[in-house]
N, C-alpha and C positions, 0 to 999 in steps of 0.2 A: 693138831689142836686147832679148833676153830677160833678165829679172831675176827672181831667186828670193830671197825674204826670209823667214827663219824667225823665230818669236817664241814666247813662252810658257814658256820654260824658267825654272828657278829652283831654290831650295834648299828641300827639304821633308823631313818625317819619313817613315820607313818606314810603309807603309800608305796614304799619301796618294795623291791623283790629280793629274795635270796634263794639260792639253790643249795640244799644240803646234800652231801654225798655220804654213802655208807659203803665202805669197801669190806668185803667178806672174804676171808682166806682160810685155807686149811681143809677144804672139802669141795666137792663138786657144787659150784655156785648155783646152777640152774634147777636144782631138785627140791628147793625149799621155799616155803612162803616167807615173806619178810614184811615187817611192819615198822612204822614210825609211831612213837609215843612221845608225850611231853609231860613235863612236871614242873610245877611251881612250888615254892616253899610252903610246907604245911598241907599240901594236897597229895592225893594219890596220883599215880601215873595214869595218864589219860590217853586213850587210843586216838590217833590222828588219821592214819591211812595205812593201807596194806596192799600188797600185790601178790597174786597167786604165783606159785613156783614157775609156771609156764608163761607167765606174763599175760594170760588171756583175760584176767579179771582184775579189777581194782576196786577198792573199798575205801570209803571216807566217812569220817564223822560228819554229822549234819553241819557243824560249825565251820568246816573248812571246805566242803565239797565244791564250792563255786570259786575257790581261790587257790587251792593247792592241787598239785598233780604229782602222783607217784609214778615212777618208771624204773626200768632196769636195763642195764647194758652188760650183756654177758661177756663181751670181749674184755671188759674192764672189771668184772666181778663187782659191779657197783649198782646200788639202788639209790635213786635220787628222789628228793622231795623238792619240787619247785613251789615256792611260796610267793604269791603275788598279792599286791594291794594289802600289805601287812598293816596290822593295827596294834596298838599297845597291848591289847588283850592276848595277842599271840606271843608275848614275851614268856619264855620258859626255857628250860633245858630240854632239848630234843634228843631222844634216844632211838637208836635203830635196834631192832630185835629180829633175829632169824630163828625159825623153828628148828627143833631138834629132830623131828620126824619128817621123812621125805613124802612128797606127793600127797600131802593132805589136801582134801577137796576144797576147803574153805579156810582162809586165815582166821585165827582167833582175834577177837577184839579186846581180849583181856590179857594183861601182862602175866607171863608164866615164868616161874623160877627156872624151869628146865630149858627155856629158850636161851639162845646166846645173845648177850647184850653188849653194846659198846659203852663207852664212858660218858657219852653225851656231848652235845655241843650247845653252847649258850646262844640264844637268840634274844636280843633286846630291841624292842621297838619303842621309840619315843614319839610323843605327839608334837 
């Protein structure tokens, strides 16, 4: 059974950095695209960043591409989201999602029900 577990969220001041971690277990880690999404109350889940299964390509929303960086570490079955120069508008619950199909050429930017999702980690940025 595939399990996805996020961690690393917290409450920080504007300008601070956080690194979120997403540990994926229950299958071969390296064969699947993985993405980060975020959600605030009353809004739909929004794409933040994604990394191709082989780590060769990364993708970002326009709002974070100069501040956030996604990476993966196979030895730890973990995908990271490094978030720098945080702003209050980055406040959200951040979710990790890993795709259910192997070796897809390009990660999706839309949340899909058949992907595997974690429970989310809260990030709160105060001014």
